[in-house]
N, C-alpha and C positions, 0 to 999 in steps of 0.2 A: 504493500500500500504506500509505503514511504517513497519507493522508487516511482510509482505511478503518479503520486502527487508532485514529485520533483519534476517529472517529465512534463506534466500538464503546466506547471508553473513556468518551466523553461519555454514551452510552446507559446504561452501567452506573451512572455517577454520578447520572443523572437518576432511574433506578429506585430507587436507594438513598435519594436525597433524598425521593422521593415516599413511599416506605415509612416513612421517619422522620417526615415530616409527618403522614401518616395515623395512625401509632401515637401520636404526641404529641398530635395533635388529639383523638383518642378518649380519651386520658388526661385532657385538660382537660374533656371532656364528663363523664367519670367523677367529677371533682372537683365539677362543678356538680350532678351527681346527689347527691353527698354533702351539699351544702348544702341541696338540696331535701328530702331525707329527714329531715335533722336539724330543719329548720324545720317540716316536717309533724308530726314528733313533738312539738315544743315547742307548736305550736298545738292539736293534737288531744288530747294527753294532759295537758298542763300549762297550757293556755289562755294561753300567753305569745305575744303579738304585739307585738314591739318591734324593728322592722327597723333603727332607728337604733342601738340598743344592739348589735345583731349587726354592723352596719357599723363601729361605733366600735372593736370588738375587732379587726377586720381591719386597719383603718388604724393602730391602735396598734402592732400587730406589724410592719407595714411601716415605720413611723416608727422603732421601736426597732432595726430591722435596717439598713435602707438609709440612712436619714437619719443614723444614727450613723456609718456608713461614710463619708458625705460630710463629716461634721464632722472626721474624722481625716485627710482628704485635704489635700494642700498645693497651692499654686499655683492655676491656673485652675479646677481641679476641686473646690476647697473650696466649702462650702455658702454662705459669705458672698459669694464672687465670683459664684456663680450667682444668688443672690438679688438682687444689685445689678443684674444684666443682665436677668433674665427672671422676676422674682418675680410680676408681675401676670399673666403668661401661665399660670404654674403655679397661681396662685390661681383663675383662671377654670376651668382644667382640673380642679382639685380639686372645685370647685363642681359642674361638669357631671357628674363621676363619682359624687359623693355623691347628687345628685338623681336620676340614672339608676337607682341601686340602690333608692332610696326609692320612686319613683313606680311601678315595676313591682310591688313588694310591695303598695303601697297599692291598685293596680288590682284585686287579687283580692277586695277588700271590696265592689266595686261592679258588677263584670261577671262573665261566665261564664268557665270554664276554656277553652272552645273559642275564645272571642274573644281571650283572652290568647295562646293558642298560634298562632292565625292572624295576628293583628295584630303579634305580636312579630317576624314575618318581614319586617316593614317595614324592619328594620335593613339587610337585604341591598341593596335598591336605593339606599338613602341612602348606604351605604358605597361603592357603586360610583360614584355621582355625585361624592362628596367625593374619592375616590381619583383619579378622572379630572381633577377640578378642581385639587386641592391637590398630589397626588403625581405628577400627569401620567401616570398609568397608562393604557395603551391596551388595551382588551379586544377580543377577537375573537368571531366568531359562535359558536365552540365554547364560550366562557365563558358566553354568554347561554343557550345550550341547557343547559349543565350547571346553571346556577342554576335554570332552569325545572324541571329534573328533580328537584332538591333540594326545591323548593317543592311539587312534585307528591307527593313522599314525605311532607312535612308534612301535606298534605291527606289522604293515606291514614291517617295517624296520628289526625287529628281525626275522620275518619269511623269509625275503629275505636272511639274513645272514645264517640261517639254511639250506635253499635250495641251497645256493651257496657253502656250505661246508667250511665256514671260520674256521680258527683255533680258538677254543674256549678258549685257554689258559689253566691255571692250574686248577685242580679239587682236590687239596690236602685236603682241608677242606672247603667244600661248605657252611656248616652252618655258620662257622666263617666269611667267605667272604661275604655271604649275609647279615649277621648282621652288618658288617663294612659298606656296601653300604647303608643300612637303617640309620645307625648312621650318616654317612656323609650327607645324604639327609636332615635329621632333623637339623643338625648343619648348613648346608647351608641355610635352611629356616629361622632359627633364625638370622643368619648374614644378610640375605637379607631384612628381615622385619626391623631389626635395622637400616640398611642402608637407607631404605625408610623413616623411621621416622626422622633420623638425617638430611638427605639432604632436606627434606621438611619443617623442623622446625628449623634447625640450619644452617649448611652450608656444602657444599661438601668438602671444604678444611679441615675443622675440622675433618670430618669423615676419610678422606684419611690420614691426618697427624697423627691421633691417631692410626689408623690401622697400618700405616707404622712404628711408634715408637714401639708399643708393639709387633707387629708381628715380627720385627727384633730381639728384645730381646728374645722372646719365641722360635722362629725358631733357633736362634743361640744356645741356651741351649739344645734344643732337637736334633739339628744336632750333637753337640759334644757328647752327650750321646748315640745316636742310630746309627750314621753313621760314626763314627771316623775310623772304619776299612775300610769301603767302600771308604772313602775319601783318605786314605793312599794308596789304591790299584789302584787309577785312573791313567791311562796312558794318560798324557796330550798331546794334539796335537792341531793344529790350527782348525781342524774339530770339535773337542770336544768343544773348546772355542767358535766357531761360533754357534754351535747348542745350547749351554747354553745361549749365548747372544740372539739368536732368541727367545728361550723360555721366557727368562726374559723380553724382550721388548714386546712380545705379551701379557704376563700377566700384565705388567705395563700399557699397553694401555687399556686392558680389565678393570682393576680396575679404571683407570682414567675416562673412558667414560661411564661405566655402571651407575654411579650415575646420569649422565645427562639423560639417557634414563629412569631410574627409576623415576626421578622427572617429566618427561614428561608423563609417564603412571603409572605403578605400578610394584612392584617386581614380582607379579604373571605373569603379561603380559610379562615382560622381560624373565622370565624363560620358558614361552611357546615358545618364539621365539628362545631360545637357544636349543630347542629340535632338531633343524636342524643341530646342530654342528656335531653330529655323522654322519649325511649324507654327509656333506662336507668332513669329514675325510675319509669316504668310497670312495667318488669320487676321492680324492687325492690318496688313496691307490690303486685304479685301475691302475693309471699311475706309481706310485712310488713303490708299493709293489706287483704288479701283482694280485690284488684281482679280483675275477670273478664278472662281471656286471650282475645285475638283473633289469628287468623292474619295479619290486616292489619298488626299491629305488626311482624312479621318482614319483610313486603313493604315496609313503610315504611323499615325500617332498611336493607335492601338497596338500595332506590332512592336514598336519601340518600347512602349511601357511594359508589354508582356515580356519582352526579352530582359528588361531591367529587373522586373520582379523575379524572374527565374534566376538571374545572376545572383541576386541578393538573398534568395531563399536558401541557398547552399553556402555554408561558411567557407572562407578561404584561409585556412590556417597557414602559419609560417612553418618553415622547416624545423625551427626550434620548438614550436608549440606541438608539432606532430610527434617529434621524438619524445617529448616530455609526457604527452598525454598517453602514450603507449605504456608507460610505467606507472601511471597514476590510477588509483582505484576509483576516483570520482570523475568519470568521463561522460556522464549522462548529458550534461549541458553542452559539452564540446561537440557531441555527435548530433544532437537534435536541435540545437539552438543557433540563432543568428547572433554571432558574437563579433566583437571587435578584433580583427586579425592583428596578430602580433602582440596580444595582451601578455602572453607568457614572457615574451622577450622584453617587454617594458618592465615587468616585475623584476626580472633578473638585472636589468640595467639600474633599477632603483637601488638594489643592494650593492652593486659593484661600483657605481659612480659616486665617489665621495664629494665631488664638486657640484652635484645636482641640487637645485633649489627645491626644498621640501614644500609640498602643498599644504593648504590649511588643514585638510583631513589628516594628513600624516602628522602634522604638529599636534593636533588634538589627540591622536593615538599615542604619541610619545608622552604627552602630559598625563594621560590616563595610566600608562605603564609606570611612569615615575611616581604618581600618587599611590598606586598599588604597592610598589616597591617600598616606599616610605612607610606606609601603614603596616605592611608585613614586618618590616624591620623594627618598628616601634613595638609591635605586638610581641616579637621575640624578646626584645629587651625587657618588657614588663614581665614576661613569663620567667625569664632567667632571674630577675630580681626577686620574684616571689619564691622561687626555688632556693635562692641563697638565704632568704629570711627563714624559711622552714628548716633548712639545714642547721643554721646557727641556733635556732630554738631547740 
């Protein structure tokens, strides 16, 4: 009965976790839709194409929020201590993230919309390879089937675009544009795997603070070099300011909440859920830009969500977790529940890393242990004193 109750409890937790991941993932897709719609308005109505300016606004908000939080910290979590130990890693990560955002926007000037939508899916296999290599994630046959199902949904979406006769954009240099899309997907994969490792082993604030700091510096330099003429030709109005603010706030919310969803699931899972962002943009375009509707859009949405649910319904344990669970007697939840991959590895890192910053829960546990130790010590002293008195009598 105890095992059955434990299994039922684990099943309820797994369903709740899956529902949370699905809802938050689609929330992130909605934020990406917001960035796409605002960028479309800026380009179509105001002829503003300044991707580095838009990225600069996002990184500035991240820097003002999370980097400031790190400056106010004390001890090992202070920004100076982190920069002494890992500054070059975050510099490279900031460069990767900035260029990933820039190259995908630049690709639209050279290739078709269909190519961007199809080749952007290259991020999924790259993510799975990097997760297997760096994070030691072990995928099962079900995960590969789920990924193929999601990619099939993307194919249905692209087919609907072609049948509806959507404007495919520029075709001035398709080879260069396709190469930029593939490069962007690879850079995004590196950034997302680094994000997953950082938020699961260090902290979300550290990741966002460092990305905000170095992203602001790099995007500023690149904006001055590449977009100074575009910036000087901007005709400012309240509509332009409002659209730029909407883009920046959507990107800021995306960067702020994405580490939370990544920590709950994985970078691969999050990117599968983000495949629906193009569909949300299409649905908005039907009302805002008079796109033609196709029933394949709904089919694509259902297929992608189904693949996402199948992917997250089966746990993705790490190599460390798999080896340790084989020797553990309490493996009911590991086999039947949706769990955070790499949890066992995180627990071992907590014990082995003396420089890690303890969380509030861990500090409370330490205080409880200390109180118990003090009370037991005082009890033993009182008992020994009573025995001494009895012996002297």
